[in-house]
Structures are given as C-alpha cells and as structure tokens.
N, C-alpha and C positions, 0 to 999 in steps of 0.2 A: 520418495519423499518424506520428511523428518515427522514424527508423530505430533511433533508442538512446535508451531510456526509463533514466536514471539513476538510484541510490539516492538523489542527492541531488534529484531530482526527487520520486521517493516520498515522501521526507521534508517538500518544500516541501507536497504535496498533504494530509498528514497535519496538517503545521502549519496549513495555513488550514484544513481542517475543524476541525480543535481549537480555533483562534483561539490558537495560542502562537506563539511564535518558533521558527524554524525549527534554530536551535541547538539547542533541547532536546529534538528526536528525534533518537534512538539506535538502533540497530541489537538492540542487545538488551531494548528495552524490548517488556513483553509488551503485545500491543494490548489485550486485555478488563483484566489485572489492572491494569497500569501507564498504558494511555491511556484507558480505560472507555470502548472501541469496543464497543458491543453488535450484534446483529446488521443492526438498522437501520441503523446506523453505520456498517455495513462494505458494505453496500448502496452506503450514499450516497458512499463513499469509494471504493468502485470505479470510481462514476460518474466522480467526478473524476479518478481514476486514467486511464482512457478519456479522457475530454476533454483530458487533459493529455499523450496522445501514448504512453502505456502499452498493455497487451492485458490485457483481464480475463481470469484464470485460467478454468479448465471448474471448475464447482462442487466435483468430485472432489479438483481441486490443493487446494482452500483446506480440507479437512479436519483437514489438520496443522500448518495455520499458526498462531504462536501469539505470534512475534515482530515488528517491523517484517522483520527481516531474514528470516525465512522467506515474510514477503509478498513480498519484493523478490524472493527467488529464484522463487517461485511467478509473479509478473507476468513475467519475465523469459524463463522456460520456456515461458509463452504465447506469446511474439512468434515468428513466424515466421522461418524459419532463412533 
C-alpha cells in the first residue's frame, strides 16, 4: 500500500466505480443520494480503495459517512500513523 492515499485517489476510485469522469466527483456529493452508491456498491468501492492503496475504515467509522469528503476522512483516519 502507498504511504499516502489522496482525495484525488479517492475521486478516481469513485469515478471508475461509477463509470464517470473524475472531474465530476466532488467532496460535497452525497454517496447515496447524489451518486446512488448503495450498500453493495459501497462494499465494492471499499475494495477498490484498498486495491488503490487506501485503508478500509472499521465498520463503525462508516456509520456517519454520507459525502465523498466524509469517506475520505474515514479512509485517512484508518491509515496507520
């Protein structure tokens, strides 16, 4: 895994997962309401994030994740110090 997983890396994972342009992904977009990522989609996205060098947050950390920015914060917090 890489030492640093950036917001751009996350945006790229989401764009690839959704089959859209990376530039269309923004931090304020809501994962469910705006991007239509359901629980199965979130599971697949987390696998994509891990394969891209990010860390999967523990399940409890995902309870309050609603936006792309929230997901990035959870992934960043899961990285070892």
